[in-house]
CHARMM internal coordinates of N, CA and C (Angstrom, degrees):
IC EDIT
DIST 1 N 1 CA 1.4474
DIST 1 CA 1 C 1.5257
ANGL 1 N 1 CA 1 C 107.90
DIST 1 C 2 N 1.3173
ANGL 1 CA 1 C 2 N 116.87
DIHE 1 N 1 CA 1 C 2 N 131.53
DIST 2 N 2 CA 1.4567
ANGL 1 C 2 N 2 CA 119.69
DIHE 1 CA 1 C 2 N 2 CA 176.95
DIST 2 CA 2 C 1.5329
ANGL 2 N 2 CA 2 C 110.20
DIHE 1 C 2 N 2 CA 2 C -94.01
DIST 2 C 3 N 1.3329
ANGL 2 CA 2 C 3 N 115.57
DIHE 2 N 2 CA 2 C 3 N -179.39
DIST 3 N 3 CA 1.4672
ANGL 2 C 3 N 3 CA 119.75
DIHE 2 CA 2 C 3 N 3 CA -175.52
DIST 3 CA 3 C 1.5250
ANGL 3 N 3 CA 3 C 112.55
DIHE 2 C 3 N 3 CA 3 C -64.04
DIST 3 C 4 N 1.3219
ANGL 3 CA 3 C 4 N 117.78
DIHE 3 N 3 CA 3 C 4 N -36.62
DIST 4 N 4 CA 1.4540
ANGL 3 C 4 N 4 CA 120.69
DIHE 3 CA 3 C 4 N 4 CA -179.90
DIST 4 CA 4 C 1.5292
ANGL 4 N 4 CA 4 C 110.66
DIHE 3 C 4 N 4 CA 4 C -69.23
DIST 4 C 5 N 1.3184
ANGL 4 CA 4 C 5 N 117.44
DIHE 4 N 4 CA 4 C 5 N -41.62
DIST 5 N 5 CA 1.4580
ANGL 4 C 5 N 5 CA 120.80
DIHE 4 CA 4 C 5 N 5 CA 176.73
DIST 5 CA 5 C 1.5282
ANGL 5 N 5 CA 5 C 110.83
DIHE 4 C 5 N 5 CA 5 C -62.78
DIST 5 C 6 N 1.3341
ANGL 5 CA 5 C 6 N 116.42
DIHE 5 N 5 CA 5 C 6 N -39.54
DIST 6 N 6 CA 1.4606
ANGL 5 C 6 N 6 CA 120.26
DIHE 5 CA 5 C 6 N 6 CA 177.58
DIST 6 CA 6 C 1.5279
ANGL 6 N 6 CA 6 C 110.39
DIHE 5 C 6 N 6 CA 6 C -60.13
DIST 6 C 7 N 1.3222
ANGL 6 CA 6 C 7 N 116.38
DIHE 6 N 6 CA 6 C 7 N -47.49
DIST 7 N 7 CA 1.4696
ANGL 6 C 7 N 7 CA 120.19
DIHE 6 CA 6 C 7 N 7 CA -179.77
DIST 7 CA 7 C 1.5230
ANGL 7 N 7 CA 7 C 110.42
DIHE 6 C 7 N 7 CA 7 C -60.77
DIST 7 C 8 N 1.3134
ANGL 7 CA 7 C 8 N 117.31
DIHE 7 N 7 CA 7 C 8 N -40.36
DIST 8 N 8 CA 1.4697
ANGL 7 C 8 N 8 CA 120.57
DIHE 7 CA 7 C 8 N 8 CA 178.72
DIST 8 CA 8 C 1.5228
ANGL 8 N 8 CA 8 C 112.04
DIHE 7 C 8 N 8 CA 8 C -65.62
DIST 8 C 9 N 1.3252
ANGL 8 CA 8 C 9 N 117.53
DIHE 8 N 8 CA 8 C 9 N -33.84
DIST 9 N 9 CA 1.4665
ANGL 8 C 9 N 9 CA 120.54
DIHE 8 CA 8 C 9 N 9 CA 179.16
DIST 9 CA 9 C 1.5245
ANGL 9 N 9 CA 9 C 111.74
DIHE 8 C 9 N 9 CA 9 C -71.54
DIST 9 C 10 N 1.3327
ANGL 9 CA 9 C 10 N 115.92
DIHE 9 N 9 CA 9 C 10 N -32.91
DIST 10 N 10 CA 1.4686
ANGL 9 C 10 N 10 CA 118.87
DIHE 9 CA 9 C 10 N 10 CA 177.69
DIST 10 CA 10 C 1.5201
ANGL 10 N 10 CA 10 C 109.11
DIHE 9 C 10 N 10 CA 10 C -65.50
DIST 10 C 11 N 1.3262
ANGL 10 CA 10 C 11 N 116.71
DIHE 10 N 10 CA 10 C 11 N -48.07
DIST 11 N 11 CA 1.4653
ANGL 10 C 11 N 11 CA 121.95
DIHE 10 CA 10 C 11 N 11 CA 177.69
DIST 11 CA 11 C 1.5299
ANGL 11 N 11 CA 11 C 108.12
DIHE 10 C 11 N 11 CA 11 C -165.47
DIST 11 C 12 N 1.3261
ANGL 11 CA 11 C 12 N 118.10
DIHE 11 N 11 CA 11 C 12 N 132.93
DIST 12 N 12 CA 1.4579
ANGL 11 C 12 N 12 CA 120.07
DIHE 11 CA 11 C 12 N 12 CA -178.71
DIST 12 CA 12 C 1.5325
ANGL 12 N 12 CA 12 C 113.17
DIHE 11 C 12 N 12 CA 12 C -54.71
DIST 12 C 13 N 1.3114
ANGL 12 CA 12 C 13 N 117.19
DIHE 12 N 12 CA 12 C 13 N -42.76
DIST 13 N 13 CA 1.4758
ANGL 12 C 13 N 13 CA 119.83
DIHE 12 CA 12 C 13 N 13 CA -179.57
DIST 13 CA 13 C 1.5222
ANGL 13 N 13 CA 13 C 110.19
DIHE 12 C 13 N 13 CA 13 C -65.09
DIST 13 C 14 N 1.3089
ANGL 13 CA 13 C 14 N 117.97
DIHE 13 N 13 CA 13 C 14 N -36.83
DIST 14 N 14 CA 1.4509
ANGL 13 C 14 N 14 CA 122.29
DIHE 13 CA 13 C 14 N 14 CA 176.90
DIST 14 CA 14 C 1.5234
ANGL 14 N 14 CA 14 C 109.69
DIHE 13 C 14 N 14 CA 14 C -61.38
DIST 14 C 15 N 1.3224
ANGL 14 CA 14 C 15 N 117.28
DIHE 14 N 14 CA 14 C 15 N -42.14
DIST 15 N 15 CA 1.4554
ANGL 14 C 15 N 15 CA 121.13
DIHE 14 CA 14 C 15 N 15 CA 177.03
DIST 15 CA 15 C 1.5176
ANGL 15 N 15 CA 15 C 112.14
DIHE 14 C 15 N 15 CA 15 C -61.17
DIST 15 C 16 N 1.3258
ANGL 15 CA 15 C 16 N 116.80
DIHE 15 N 15 CA 15 C 16 N -40.36
DIST 16 N 16 CA 1.4697
ANGL 15 C 16 N 16 CA 120.59
DIHE 15 CA 15 C 16 N 16 CA 177.09
DIST 16 CA 16 C 1.5259
ANGL 16 N 16 CA 16 C 111.07
DIHE 15 C 16 N 16 CA 16 C -61.64
DIST 16 C 17 N 1.3224
ANGL 16 CA 16 C 17 N 116.73
DIHE 16 N 16 CA 16 C 17 N -46.93
DIST 17 N 17 CA 1.4612
ANGL 16 C 17 N 17 CA 121.22
DIHE 16 CA 16 C 17 N 17 CA -179.51
DIST 17 CA 17 C 1.5193
ANGL 17 N 17 CA 17 C 111.41
DIHE 16 C 17 N 17 CA 17 C -63.90
DIST 17 C 18 N 1.3143
ANGL 17 CA 17 C 18 N 116.16
DIHE 17 N 17 CA 17 C 18 N -41.57
DIST 18 N 18 CA 1.4565
ANGL 17 C 18 N 18 CA 120.80
DIHE 17 CA 17 C 18 N 18 CA -179.50
DIST 18 CA 18 C 1.5287
ANGL 18 N 18 CA 18 C 110.63
DIHE 17 C 18 N 18 CA 18 C -66.00
DIST 18 C 19 N 1.3250
ANGL 18 CA 18 C 19 N 116.32
DIHE 18 N 18 CA 18 C 19 N -43.52
DIST 19 N 19 CA 1.4610
ANGL 18 C 19 N 19 CA 120.21
DIHE 18 CA 18 C 19 N 19 CA 177.88
DIST 19 CA 19 C 1.5126
ANGL 19 N 19 CA 19 C 111.69
DIHE 18 C 19 N 19 CA 19 C -61.66
DIST 19 C 20 N 1.3162
ANGL 19 CA 19 C 20 N 117.19
DIHE 19 N 19 CA 19 C 20 N -40.85
DIST 20 N 20 CA 1.4658
ANGL 19 C 20 N 20 CA 121.64
DIHE 19 CA 19 C 20 N 20 CA 177.81
DIST 20 CA 20 C 1.5251
ANGL 20 N 20 CA 20 C 110.52
DIHE 19 C 20 N 20 CA 20 C -62.50
DIST 20 C 21 N 1.3030
ANGL 20 CA 20 C 21 N 116.86
DIHE 20 N 20 CA 20 C 21 N -42.65
DIST 21 N 21 CA 1.4628
ANGL 20 C 21 N 21 CA 120.86
DIHE 20 CA 20 C 21 N 21 CA 179.25
DIST 21 CA 21 C 1.5269
ANGL 21 N 21 CA 21 C 110.76
DIHE 20 C 21 N 21 CA 21 C -64.26
DIST 21 C 22 N 1.3116
ANGL 21 CA 21 C 22 N 117.62
DIHE 21 N 21 CA 21 C 22 N -43.04
DIST 22 N 22 CA 1.4620
ANGL 21 C 22 N 22 CA 121.04
DIHE 21 CA 21 C 22 N 22 CA -178.82
DIST 22 CA 22 C 1.5268
ANGL 22 N 22 CA 22 C 112.34
DIHE 21 C 22 N 22 CA 22 C -65.46
DIST 22 C 23 N 1.3299
ANGL 22 CA 22 C 23 N 117.51
DIHE 22 N 22 CA 22 C 23 N -34.23
DIST 23 N 23 CA 1.4655
ANGL 22 C 23 N 23 CA 120.33
DIHE 22 CA 22 C 23 N 23 CA -178.94
DIST 23 CA 23 C 1.5226
ANGL 23 N 23 CA 23 C 112.33
DIHE 22 C 23 N 23 CA 23 C -64.60
DIST 23 C 24 N 1.3162
ANGL 23 CA 23 C 24 N 118.51
DIHE 23 N 23 CA 23 C 24 N -24.35
DIST 24 N 24 CA 1.4698
ANGL 23 C 24 N 24 CA 120.76
DIHE 23 CA 23 C 24 N 24 CA -176.94
DIST 24 CA 24 C 1.5237
ANGL 24 N 24 CA 24 C 112.95
DIHE 23 C 24 N 24 CA 24 C -95.62
DIST 24 C 25 N 1.3333
ANGL 24 CA 24 C 25 N 118.82
DIHE 24 N 24 CA 24 C 25 N 8.37
DIST 25 N 25 CA 1.4632
ANGL 24 C 25 N 25 CA 121.53
DIHE 24 CA 24 C 25 N 25 CA -170.84
DIST 25 CA 25 C 1.5267
ANGL 25 N 25 CA 25 C 114.09
DIHE 24 C 25 N 25 CA 25 C -64.00
DIST 25 C 26 N 1.3285
ANGL 25 CA 25 C 26 N 119.11
DIHE 25 N 25 CA 25 C 26 N -31.82
DIST 26 N 26 CA 1.4662
ANGL 25 C 26 N 26 CA 120.18
DIHE 25 CA 25 C 26 N 26 CA -178.47
DIST 26 CA 26 C 1.5279
ANGL 26 N 26 CA 26 C 112.16
DIHE 25 C 26 N 26 CA 26 C -82.07
DIST 26 C 27 N 1.3123
ANGL 26 CA 26 C 27 N 116.61
DIHE 26 N 26 CA 26 C 27 N -37.65
DIST 27 N 27 CA 1.4617
ANGL 26 C 27 N 27 CA 120.41
DIHE 26 CA 26 C 27 N 27 CA -178.52
DIST 27 CA 27 C 1.5223
ANGL 27 N 27 CA 27 C 113.21
DIHE 26 C 27 N 27 CA 27 C -80.84
DIST 27 C 28 N 1.3114
ANGL 27 CA 27 C 28 N 116.31
DIHE 27 N 27 CA 27 C 28 N -33.89
DIST 28 N 28 CA 1.4636
ANGL 27 C 28 N 28 CA 121.05
DIHE 27 CA 27 C 28 N 28 CA -174.39
DIST 28 CA 28 C 1.5244
ANGL 28 N 28 CA 28 C 110.58
DIHE 27 C 28 N 28 CA 28 C -136.14
DIST 28 C 29 N 1.3264
ANGL 28 CA 28 C 29 N 118.61
DIHE 28 N 28 CA 28 C 29 N 70.15
DIST 29 N 29 CA 1.4740
ANGL 28 C 29 N 29 CA 119.75
DIHE 28 CA 28 C 29 N 29 CA -173.95
DIST 29 CA 29 C 1.5265
ANGL 29 N 29 CA 29 C 114.36
DIHE 28 C 29 N 29 CA 29 C -59.95
DIST 29 C 30 N 1.3205
ANGL 29 CA 29 C 30 N 118.51
DIHE 29 N 29 CA 29 C 30 N -40.40
DIST 30 N 30 CA 1.4685
ANGL 29 C 30 N 30 CA 120.01
DIHE 29 CA 29 C 30 N 30 CA -179.64
DIST 30 CA 30 C 1.5227
ANGL 30 N 30 CA 30 C 110.78
DIHE 29 C 30 N 30 CA 30 C -67.48
DIST 30 C 31 N 1.3129
ANGL 30 CA 30 C 31 N 116.04
DIHE 30 N 30 CA 30 C 31 N -42.94
DIST 31 N 31 CA 1.4628
ANGL 30 C 31 N 31 CA 120.69
DIHE 30 CA 30 C 31 N 31 CA 177.81
DIST 31 CA 31 C 1.5334
ANGL 31 N 31 CA 31 C 110.06
DIHE 30 C 31 N 31 CA 31 C -61.56
DIST 31 C 32 N 1.3272
ANGL 31 CA 31 C 32 N 116.68
DIHE 31 N 31 CA 31 C 32 N -41.76
DIST 32 N 32 CA 1.4605
ANGL 31 C 32 N 32 CA 120.80
DIHE 31 CA 31 C 32 N 32 CA 179.19
DIST 32 CA 32 C 1.5112
ANGL 32 N 32 CA 32 C 111.23
DIHE 31 C 32 N 32 CA 32 C -62.28
DIST 32 C 33 N 1.3253
ANGL 32 CA 32 C 33 N 116.58
DIHE 32 N 32 CA 32 C 33 N -42.25
DIST 33 N 33 CA 1.4612
ANGL 32 C 33 N 33 CA 119.80
DIHE 32 CA 32 C 33 N 33 CA 178.10
DIST 33 CA 33 C 1.5197
ANGL 33 N 33 CA 33 C 110.43
DIHE 32 C 33 N 33 CA 33 C -59.16
DIST 33 C 34 N 1.3210
ANGL 33 CA 33 C 34 N 116.64
DIHE 33 N 33 CA 33 C 34 N -46.53
DIST 34 N 34 CA 1.4673
ANGL 33 C 34 N 34 CA 120.24
DIHE 33 CA 33 C 34 N 34 CA 179.30
DIST 34 CA 34 C 1.5249
ANGL 34 N 34 CA 34 C 111.45
DIHE 33 C 34 N 34 CA 34 C -62.54
DIST 34 C 35 N 1.3309
ANGL 34 CA 34 C 35 N 116.43
DIHE 34 N 34 CA 34 C 35 N -42.18
DIST 35 N 35 CA 1.4710
ANGL 34 C 35 N 35 CA 120.04
DIHE 34 CA 34 C 35 N 35 CA -179.87
DIST 35 CA 35 C 1.5191
ANGL 35 N 35 CA 35 C 111.65
DIHE 34 C 35 N 35 CA 35 C -65.79
DIST 35 C 36 N 1.3283
ANGL 35 CA 35 C 36 N 117.37
DIHE 35 N 35 CA 35 C 36 N -44.86
DIST 36 N 36 CA 1.4649
ANGL 35 C 36 N 36 CA 118.54
DIHE 35 CA 35 C 36 N 36 CA -177.61
DIST 36 CA 36 C 1.5160
ANGL 36 N 36 CA 36 C 111.36
DIHE 35 C 36 N 36 CA 36 C -69.02
DIST 36 C 37 N 1.3373
ANGL 36 CA 36 C 37 N 117.53
DIHE 36 N 36 CA 36 C 37 N -33.14
DIST 37 N 37 CA 1.4645
ANGL 36 C 37 N 37 CA 119.31
DIHE 36 CA 36 C 37 N 37 CA 175.53
DIST 37 CA 37 C 1.5285
ANGL 37 N 37 CA 37 C 110.42
DIHE 36 C 37 N 37 CA 37 C -66.74
DIST 37 C 38 N 1.3243
ANGL 37 CA 37 C 38 N 116.90
DIHE 37 N 37 CA 37 C 38 N -38.55
DIST 38 N 38 CA 1.4658
ANGL 37 C 38 N 38 CA 120.43
DIHE 37 CA 37 C 38 N 38 CA 177.88
DIST 38 CA 38 C 1.5284
ANGL 38 N 38 CA 38 C 110.35
DIHE 37 C 38 N 38 CA 38 C -65.16
DIST 38 C 39 N 1.3217
ANGL 38 CA 38 C 39 N 116.68
DIHE 38 N 38 CA 38 C 39 N -41.38
DIST 39 N 39 CA 1.4581
ANGL 38 C 39 N 39 CA 120.39
DIHE 38 CA 38 C 39 N 39 CA 178.61
DIST 39 CA 39 C 1.5231
ANGL 39 N 39 CA 39 C 110.45
DIHE 38 C 39 N 39 CA 39 C -66.74
DIST 39 C 40 N 1.3306
ANGL 39 CA 39 C 40 N 117.25
DIHE 39 N 39 CA 39 C 40 N -39.59
DIST 40 N 40 CA 1.4699
ANGL 39 C 40 N 40 CA 120.38
DIHE 39 CA 39 C 40 N 40 CA 177.12
DIST 40 CA 40 C 1.5266
ANGL 40 N 40 CA 40 C 110.44
DIHE 39 C 40 N 40 CA 40 C -62.30
DIST 40 C 41 N 1.3199
ANGL 40 CA 40 C 41 N 116.64
DIHE 40 N 40 CA 40 C 41 N -39.44
DIST 41 N 41 CA 1.4657
ANGL 40 C 41 N 41 CA 120.57
DIHE 40 CA 40 C 41 N 41 CA 177.88
DIST 41 CA 41 C 1.5221
ANGL 41 N 41 CA 41 C 110.35
DIHE 40 C 41 N 41 CA 41 C -64.05
DIST 41 C 42 N 1.3325
ANGL 41 CA 41 C 42 N 116.80
DIHE 41 N 41 CA 41 C 42 N -43.44
DIST 42 N 42 CA 1.4576
ANGL 41 C 42 N 42 CA 121.14
DIHE 41 CA 41 C 42 N 42 CA 177.83
DIST 42 CA 42 C 1.5289
ANGL 42 N 42 CA 42 C 110.61
DIHE 41 C 42 N 42 CA 42 C -62.99
DIST 42 C 43 N 1.3187
ANGL 42 CA 42 C 43 N 116.25
DIHE 42 N 42 CA 42 C 43 N -40.41
DIST 43 N 43 CA 1.4589
ANGL 42 C 43 N 43 CA 120.98
DIHE 42 CA 42 C 43 N 43 CA 177.84
DIST 43 CA 43 C 1.5305
ANGL 43 N 43 CA 43 C 110.33
DIHE 42 C 43 N 43 CA 43 C -59.18
DIST 43 C 44 N 1.3165
ANGL 43 CA 43 C 44 N 116.64
DIHE 43 N 43 CA 43 C 44 N -45.49
DIST 44 N 44 CA 1.4668
ANGL 43 C 44 N 44 CA 120.50
DIHE 43 CA 43 C 44 N 44 CA 177.76
DIST 44 CA 44 C 1.5229
ANGL 44 N 44 CA 44 C 110.76
DIHE 43 C 44 N 44 CA 44 C -60.88
DIST 44 C 45 N 1.3219
ANGL 44 CA 44 C 45 N 116.35
DIHE 44 N 44 CA 44 C 45 N -41.62
DIST 45 N 45 CA 1.4618
ANGL 44 C 45 N 45 CA 119.77
DIHE 44 CA 44 C 45 N 45 CA 178.88
DIST 45 CA 45 C 1.5279
ANGL 45 N 45 CA 45 C 111.06
DIHE 44 C 45 N 45 CA 45 C -61.21
DIST 45 C 46 N 1.3343
ANGL 45 CA 45 C 46 N 116.58
DIHE 45 N 45 CA 45 C 46 N -39.65
DIST 46 N 46 CA 1.4631
ANGL 45 C 46 N 46 CA 120.51
DIHE 45 CA 45 C 46 N 46 CA 179.71
DIST 46 CA 46 C 1.5206
ANGL 46 N 46 CA 46 C 112.00
DIHE 45 C 46 N 46 CA 46 C -69.48
DIST 46 C 47 N 1.3371
ANGL 46 CA 46 C 47 N 116.73
DIHE 46 N 46 CA 46 C 47 N -32.73
DIST 47 N 47 CA 1.4567
ANGL 46 C 47 N 47 CA 120.95
DIHE 46 CA 46 C 47 N 47 CA -178.24
DIST 47 CA 47 C 1.5251
ANGL 47 N 47 CA 47 C 113.34
DIHE 46 C 47 N 47 CA 47 C -85.90
DIST 47 C 48 N 1.3157
ANGL 47 CA 47 C 48 N 116.95
DIHE 47 N 47 CA 47 C 48 N -11.60
DIST 48 N 48 CA 1.4728
ANGL 47 C 48 N 48 CA 120.59
DIHE 47 CA 47 C 48 N 48 CA -177.42
DIST 48 CA 48 C 1.5189
ANGL 48 N 48 CA 48 C 110.07
DIHE 47 C 48 N 48 CA 48 C -62.84
DIST 48 C 49 N 1.3034
ANGL 48 CA 48 C 49 N 113.88
DIHE 48 N 48 CA 48 C 49 N 144.94
DIST 49 N 49 CA 1.4621
ANGL 48 C 49 N 49 CA 116.66
DIHE 48 CA 48 C 49 N 49 CA 175.81
DIST 49 CA 49 C 1.5238
ANGL 49 N 49 CA 49 C 107.97
DIHE 48 C 49 N 49 CA 49 C -77.61
DIST 49 C 50 N 1.2885
ANGL 49 CA 49 C 50 N 115.95
DIHE 49 N 49 CA 49 C 50 N 148.34
DIST 50 N 50 CA 1.4657
ANGL 49 C 50 N 50 CA 121.53
DIHE 49 CA 49 C 50 N 50 CA -177.12
DIST 50 CA 50 C 1.5210
ANGL 50 N 50 CA 50 C 110.36
DIHE 49 C 50 N 50 CA 50 C -93.40
DIST 50 C 51 N 1.3227
ANGL 50 CA 50 C 51 N 116.43
DIHE 50 N 50 CA 50 C 51 N 53.57
DIST 51 N 51 CA 1.4634
ANGL 50 C 51 N 51 CA 118.62
DIHE 50 CA 50 C 51 N 51 CA -177.14
DIST 51 CA 51 C 1.5250
ANGL 51 N 51 CA 51 C 112.86
DIHE 50 C 51 N 51 CA 51 C -96.19
DIST 51 C 52 N 1.3256
ANGL 51 CA 51 C 52 N 117.38
DIHE 51 N 51 CA 51 C 52 N 9.17
DIST 52 N 52 CA 1.4480
ANGL 51 C 52 N 52 CA 120.79
DIHE 51 CA 51 C 52 N 52 CA 172.99
DIST 52 CA 52 C 1.5141
ANGL 52 N 52 CA 52 C 115.83
DIHE 51 C 52 N 52 CA 52 C 80.27
DIST 52 C 53 N 1.3301
ANGL 52 CA 52 C 53 N 118.77
DIHE 52 N 52 CA 52 C 53 N 6.64
DIST 53 N 53 CA 1.4576
ANGL 52 C 53 N 53 CA 119.62
DIHE 52 CA 52 C 53 N 53 CA 178.73
DIST 53 CA 53 C 1.5247
ANGL 53 N 53 CA 53 C 109.50
DIHE 52 C 53 N 53 CA 53 C -78.72
DIST 53 C 54 N 1.3176
ANGL 53 CA 53 C 54 N 115.80
DIHE 53 N 53 CA 53 C 54 N 160.62
DIST 54 N 54 CA 1.4572
ANGL 53 C 54 N 54 CA 120.07
DIHE 53 CA 53 C 54 N 54 CA 177.28
DIST 54 CA 54 C 1.5234
ANGL 54 N 54 CA 54 C 109.42
DIHE 53 C 54 N 54 CA 54 C -63.10
DIST 54 C 55 N 1.3108
ANGL 54 CA 54 C 55 N 116.89
DIHE 54 N 54 CA 54 C 55 N 131.24
DIST 55 N 55 CA 1.4491
ANGL 54 C 55 N 55 CA 122.49
DIHE 54 CA 54 C 55 N 55 CA -177.63
DIST 55 CA 55 C 1.5233
ANGL 55 N 55 CA 55 C 108.37
DIHE 54 C 55 N 55 CA 55 C -100.63
DIST 55 C 56 N 1.3482
ANGL 55 CA 55 C 56 N 118.45
DIHE 55 N 55 CA 55 C 56 N 131.95
DIST 56 N 56 CA 1.4642
ANGL 55 C 56 N 56 CA 120.69
DIHE 55 CA 55 C 56 N 56 CA -177.11
DIST 56 CA 56 C 1.5322
ANGL 56 N 56 CA 56 C 112.02
DIHE 55 C 56 N 56 CA 56 C -67.19
DIST 56 C 57 N 1.3194
ANGL 56 CA 56 C 57 N 115.12
DIHE 56 N 56 CA 56 C 57 N 160.83
DIST 57 N 57 CA 1.4615
ANGL 56 C 57 N 57 CA 121.28
DIHE 56 CA 56 C 57 N 57 CA 179.65
DIST 57 CA 57 C 1.5184
ANGL 57 N 57 CA 57 C 112.69
DIHE 56 C 57 N 57 CA 57 C -91.66
DIST 57 C 58 N 1.3231
ANGL 57 CA 57 C 58 N 118.59
DIHE 57 N 57 CA 57 C 58 N -42.93
DIST 58 N 58 CA 1.4577
ANGL 57 C 58 N 58 CA 121.92
DIHE 57 CA 57 C 58 N 58 CA -174.27
DIST 58 CA 58 C 1.5204
ANGL 58 N 58 CA 58 C 112.70
DIHE 57 C 58 N 58 CA 58 C -75.88
DIST 58 C 59 N 1.3358
ANGL 58 CA 58 C 59 N 116.20
DIHE 58 N 58 CA 58 C 59 N 147.64
DIST 59 N 59 CA 1.4577
ANGL 58 C 59 N 59 CA 121.23
DIHE 58 CA 58 C 59 N 59 CA -178.01
DIST 59 CA 59 C 1.5147
ANGL 59 N 59 CA 59 C 111.74
DIHE 58 C 59 N 59 CA 59 C -60.65
DIST 59 C 60 N 1.3299
ANGL 59 CA 59 C 60 N 118.78
DIHE 59 N 59 CA 59 C 60 N -45.48
DIST 60 N 60 CA 1.4621
ANGL 59 C 60 N 60 CA 120.72
DIHE 59 CA 59 C 60 N 60 CA 179.44
DIST 60 CA 60 C 1.5232
ANGL 60 N 60 CA 60 C 111.31
DIHE 59 C 60 N 60 CA 60 C -57.88
DIST 60 C 61 N 1.3167
ANGL 60 CA 60 C 61 N 116.43
DIHE 60 N 60 CA 60 C 61 N -42.18
DIST 61 N 61 CA 1.4700
ANGL 60 C 61 N 61 CA 120.77
DIHE 60 CA 60 C 61 N 61 CA 179.10
DIST 61 CA 61 C 1.5216
ANGL 61 N 61 CA 61 C 111.29
DIHE 60 C 61 N 61 CA 61 C -67.23
DIST 61 C 62 N 1.3340
ANGL 61 CA 61 C 62 N 116.59
DIHE 61 N 61 CA 61 C 62 N -38.80
DIST 62 N 62 CA 1.4687
ANGL 61 C 62 N 62 CA 120.18
DIHE 61 CA 61 C 62 N 62 CA 178.29
DIST 62 CA 62 C 1.5282
ANGL 62 N 62 CA 62 C 110.68
DIHE 61 C 62 N 62 CA 62 C -63.80
DIST 62 C 63 N 1.3277
ANGL 62 CA 62 C 63 N 116.60
DIHE 62 N 62 CA 62 C 63 N -45.60
DIST 63 N 63 CA 1.4652
ANGL 62 C 63 N 63 CA 120.32
DIHE 62 CA 62 C 63 N 63 CA 179.54
DIST 63 CA 63 C 1.5196
ANGL 63 N 63 CA 63 C 110.04
DIHE 62 C 63 N 63 CA 63 C -60.55
DIST 63 C 64 N 1.3207
ANGL 63 CA 63 C 64 N 116.41
DIHE 63 N 63 CA 63 C 64 N -43.42
DIST 64 N 64 CA 1.4604
ANGL 63 C 64 N 64 CA 120.48
DIHE 63 CA 63 C 64 N 64 CA 178.08
DIST 64 CA 64 C 1.5181
ANGL 64 N 64 CA 64 C 111.93
DIHE 63 C 64 N 64 CA 64 C -61.25
DIST 64 C 65 N 1.3214
ANGL 64 CA 64 C 65 N 116.90
DIHE 64 N 64 CA 64 C 65 N -42.33
DIST 65 N 65 CA 1.4664
ANGL 64 C 65 N 65 CA 121.19
DIHE 64 CA 64 C 65 N 65 CA -179.38
DIST 65 CA 65 C 1.5270
ANGL 65 N 65 CA 65 C 110.87
DIHE 64 C 65 N 65 CA 65 C -65.96
DIST 65 C 66 N 1.3268
ANGL 65 CA 65 C 66 N 117.31
DIHE 65 N 65 CA 65 C 66 N -41.24
DIST 66 N 66 CA 1.4632
ANGL 65 C 66 N 66 CA 121.16
DIHE 65 CA 65 C 66 N 66 CA 179.14
DIST 66 CA 66 C 1.5285
ANGL 66 N 66 CA 66 C 109.68
DIHE 65 C 66 N 66 CA 66 C -66.34
DIST 66 C 67 N 1.3218
ANGL 66 CA 66 C 67 N 116.46
DIHE 66 N 66 CA 66 C 67 N -41.64
DIST 67 N 67 CA 1.4699
ANGL 66 C 67 N 67 CA 120.53
DIHE 66 CA 66 C 67 N 67 CA 179.74
DIST 67 CA 67 C 1.5291
ANGL 67 N 67 CA 67 C 110.85
DIHE 66 C 67 N 67 CA 67 C -65.05
DIST 67 C 68 N 1.3382
ANGL 67 CA 67 C 68 N 117.14
DIHE 67 N 67 CA 67 C 68 N -43.96
DIST 68 N 68 CA 1.4646
ANGL 67 C 68 N 68 CA 120.30
DIHE 67 CA 67 C 68 N 68 CA 179.57
DIST 68 CA 68 C 1.5207
ANGL 68 N 68 CA 68 C 111.72
DIHE 67 C 68 N 68 CA 68 C -63.26
DIST 68 C 69 N 1.3262
ANGL 68 CA 68 C 69 N 115.81
DIHE 68 N 68 CA 68 C 69 N -33.52
DIST 69 N 69 CA 1.4672
ANGL 68 C 69 N 69 CA 120.31
DIHE 68 CA 68 C 69 N 69 CA 178.70
DIST 69 CA 69 C 1.5278
ANGL 69 N 69 CA 69 C 111.10
DIHE 68 C 69 N 69 CA 69 C -80.43
DIST 69 C 70 N 1.3237
ANGL 69 CA 69 C 70 N 116.74
DIHE 69 N 69 CA 69 C 70 N -2.19
DIST 70 N 70 CA 1.4720
ANGL 69 C 70 N 70 CA 124.11
DIHE 69 CA 69 C 70 N 70 CA 179.76
DIST 70 CA 70 C 1.5184
ANGL 70 N 70 CA 70 C 111.94
DIHE 69 C 70 N 70 CA 70 C 57.24
DIST 70 C 71 N 1.3395
ANGL 70 CA 70 C 71 N 115.64
DIHE 70 N 70 CA 70 C 71 N 33.21
DIST 71 N 71 CA 1.4706
ANGL 70 C 71 N 71 CA 120.79
DIHE 70 CA 70 C 71 N 71 CA 178.05
DIST 71 CA 71 C 1.5307
ANGL 71 N 71 CA 71 C 111.10
DIHE 70 C 71 N 71 CA 71 C -80.28
DIST 71 C 72 N 1.3165
ANGL 71 CA 71 C 72 N 118.26
DIHE 71 N 71 CA 71 C 72 N -22.86
DIST 72 N 72 CA 1.4543
ANGL 71 C 72 N 72 CA 121.17
DIHE 71 CA 71 C 72 N 72 CA -178.20
DIST 72 CA 72 C 1.5274
ANGL 72 N 72 CA 72 C 110.55
DIHE 71 C 72 N 72 CA 72 C -67.29
DIST 72 C 73 N 1.3007
ANGL 72 CA 72 C 73 N 118.09
DIHE 72 N 72 CA 72 C 73 N -37.60
DIST 73 N 73 CA 1.4536
ANGL 72 C 73 N 73 CA 121.90
DIHE 72 CA 72 C 73 N 73 CA -176.67
DIST 73 CA 73 C 1.5233
ANGL 73 N 73 CA 73 C 113.56
DIHE 72 C 73 N 73 CA 73 C -74.43
DIST 73 C 74 N 1.3194
ANGL 73 CA 73 C 74 N 117.65
DIHE 73 N 73 CA 73 C 74 N -5.72
DIST 74 N 74 CA 1.4725
ANGL 73 C 74 N 74 CA 120.77
DIHE 73 CA 73 C 74 N 74 CA 179.82
DIST 74 CA 74 C 1.5153
ANGL 74 N 74 CA 74 C 112.11
DIHE 73 C 74 N 74 CA 74 C -73.75
DIST 74 C 75 N 1.3286
ANGL 74 CA 74 C 75 N 118.15
DIHE 74 N 74 CA 74 C 75 N -11.37
DIST 75 N 75 CA 1.4594
ANGL 74 C 75 N 75 CA 120.99
DIHE 74 CA 74 C 75 N 75 CA -176.52
DIST 75 CA 75 C 1.4605
ANGL 75 N 75 CA 75 C 109.63
DIHE 74 C 75 N 75 CA 75 C -111.31
END
COOR INIT
IC SEED 1 N 1 CA 1 C
IC BUILD
């Protein structure tokens, strides 16, 4: 499974957004970076467990929280 397939498995709309961001990577590298980071943040939000704990704001913290909760391996 590649990164685009992973995004589509998390949520179809997420896959659409991720694919759109990837298509612009050569023409608009900075914009693509911002878009893919936003999509990664959304992905973390979708994978977060709904246990009511405070959810971090930064992408690095979100990725760490999802990894610690072992939510990444569910896909």
